C-alpha positions in Angstrom: 13.1 21.4 -49.4 12.0 23.0 -46.2 8.4 24.1 -45.7 7.8 27.3 -43.8 5.2 27.6 -41.1 6.0 24.3 -39.4 6.3 24.5 -35.6 8.5 22.1 -33.7 7.5 21.2 -30.2 9.7 19.8 -27.5 8.6 16.4 -26.2 8.0 16.3 -22.4 7.5 12.8 -20.9 4.2 12.5 -18.9 5.9 10.9 -15.9 8.4 13.7 -15.6 5.7 16.3 -15.2 3.2 14.4 -13.2 0.6 16.9 -11.8 0.0 16.9 -8.1 -3.5 15.6 -8.6 -2.1 12.1 -9.2 -0.3 12.0 -5.8 -3.3 10.3 -4.2 -2.7 7.3 -6.5 0.6 6.7 -4.7 -0.5 7.6 -1.2 -3.8 5.6 -0.9 -2.2 2.2 -1.3 0.7 3.1 1.0 -1.7 4.4 3.7 -4.0 1.5 3.6 -1.1 -0.9 3.8 0.4 1.0 6.8 -2.9 1.2 8.6 -3.5 -2.6 8.2 0.1 -3.3 9.2 -0.2 -1.6 12.5 -3.7 -2.8 13.4 -3.5 -5.8 15.8 -4.4 -9.1 14.0 -7.7 -10.9 14.8 -7.5 -13.5 17.5 -6.0 -16.8 16.2 -4.3 -15.2 13.3 -0.4 -15.1 13.4 1.2 -11.7 13.0 3.1 -12.8 9.9 -0.2 -13.8 8.2 -1.7 -10.4 9.1 1.3 -8.6 7.6 1.1 -10.7 4.5 -2.6 -9.7 4.2 -1.7 -6.0 4.6 0.8 -6.3 1.8 -1.7 -8.1 -0.4 -4.4 -5.4 0.2 -1.9 -2.6 -0.4 -0.7 -4.2 -3.7 -4.3 -4.8 -4.9 -5.2 -1.2 -4.1 -2.1 -0.1 -6.0 -3.2 -2.2 -9.0 -6.6 -0.6 -8.8 -5.5 3.0 -8.5 -2.7 2.4 -11.1 0.0 4.9 -10.1 2.4 2.8 -12.1 1.8 0.0 -14.6 0.3 -3.2 -13.0 3.5 -5.2 -13.4 5.6 -2.5 -11.6 3.1 -2.4 -8.7 3.2 -6.2 -8.4 7.0 -6.3 -8.5 7.2 -3.6 -5.8 4.8 -5.5 -3.6 6.6 -8.8 -3.9 9.9 -8.1 -2.1 8.1 -7.1 1.1 6.8 -10.7 1.5 9.5 -13.1 2.8 9.3 -16.8 2.1 9.3 -19.1 5.2 12.6 -20.7 6.1 
């Protein structure tokens, strides 16, 4: 038996309608990583080590700001670090 007066609402996923105020969560880790990437490394530190540090800081910042779940941020930060040959 149907009840009258029940309203049905459409389900809209939160990620599909992300408000612009969350854009900073994506931009801050990327900007920090890019700034560190292009700053010259301190004397005595190889360029590859400095780049790895930049990726580490950007990934850590991404985990803190949480634009995506922590596992997704960690997975996205991993491919940018290449293993030595």
